[in-house]
Every structure is written in structure tokens, then in C-alpha cells.
N, C-alpha and C positions, 0 to 999 in steps of 0.2 A: 504494500500500500504506500502510495506516495504521500508525503506530508507537506504542509505549507513550508516548513523550514527547509526541507530538502529541495523543493522546487525553487524557493527564493535563492538558496545557495547556488544552484545551477544557473539561474538567471544572472546573478552577479558575476559568476565566472564567464558568462557569455557577453559581458559588457553592460548589462543593465544595472548600473550602480547608483543612479539617482533615486532617492527616496522621496517621491512626490507626495504632496498633500493637496487637498482641494479646499478652497475658501469661497466666499461669495464673489470674490474678485476673479477667480479662475484657478488654474492648476499651478501650484507653487513649486518651483525648483529651489529647494533649500540650499544646495551647494552652489548653484549659479545665481541665486538671489534674483530670480526672474519669475514673472507670472505669465502663463500661456492661456490663450483663449481656446475654446474647442476647435476652431478652424485651424489652429497651429499644431494640432495633436493627431497622431494616429495610434489607435489601440491595435497593436500587431498580434496580440493573442490575449487570452485570459484563461484562468484556471479556477475552478470552484472546488471548495473543500467542505465536506459535511461532517459535523460533529457526530460522534457515535450515538448519542442519545439526546442531546440538547440542541434545539434549533438556534440557540444563541451562540453556538460554536461554529456556525456556518460562516465561511469566509470566501472572498474572491480576490485574486491577484490580477490586476490589469497590467499588461506589459506594454509600455508606452515609448514611442519615439516622437520627438518634437520636430518642427520644421527646421530648426537649426542643429539637428542631429544629437540632441541630448537623449540618452536612453536610460530608462529606469522603470520603476514599478510603483503602483498605487494599490494599497491593500485596504479593503473595506469588509464590513460584515455583509452577509448575503441573505436575502429574504426579508422578513419583517423587521429585522434589526439594522438594515442597511441605512447609511447616512443619506438623508434626502438631498443634501447639497451635492454629494458625490453622484447620486443618481441623476440629478438634473444635468450636471456637467457631462456625464457619460452619454446621456441621451442626446446631447447637442453635438457630440463628436460624429462627424460625417463618415469617417473611415474606421470601422470596427471589423477586425478579421479574427477568425478562429482557425488555427493551424492544428496539425496532429498533436497528440499528447506529447508534452515535453519529456524527453527521456531522462531518467534519473540514474546516473551511473553509480550512485551511492546506496543502491538498494541493499537491504540486509538479507 
């Protein structure tokens, strides 16, 4: 079973190092100190993780690339506990892709 931590580690090793956050102003790149609008962002992939017994444990990782080639991830709750600000931002992103399952070379 693939975990959120193992998936995130693989993404970081693939160059997705920025830890994005969303605010009312847009997508915040904390390392670059820049805010991106939905039109400046592509969601190149996403992964959902379900908690074993508690819906509050459901999470999603969005794999993001910006127009100026910053690569990173955005993590949010999934389902009823999702952040509405993140949901609004993601809904406004024109390019959302889903690729094959990300391979995890650190499987137990």
C-alpha cells in the first residue's frame, strides 16, 4: 500500500520540492515568495489517500507546475473535510491531468 509520505518523498526526488499553500489571494510559493493565479498553474497529477476507518484521514496531493517552471505539491484533506479555499482554487485551474499511478520504489 502506498502512503502519503512515500508518495511525497518520491515527488520531491522527482523535483517537486515547493510546498504550496492556497490563500484567498491565490497559490502561494513559500520558497519563491510569489503568488500564482489559477491561469498560471497546471495540476500535472494528483493522488488520493483514504484513511483506514476515519473519513477525516482522507487526503489528496496535487502535483503542480507553474508557468515559470516552479514544481511542487499542495496537500489538502479530501471529501467533507477539504478546505473550501483550496477547492475553489483547484476548480479554477484550467489544466488538470491524471497520469498513471506514481511508482513507489520504497515499497516494503
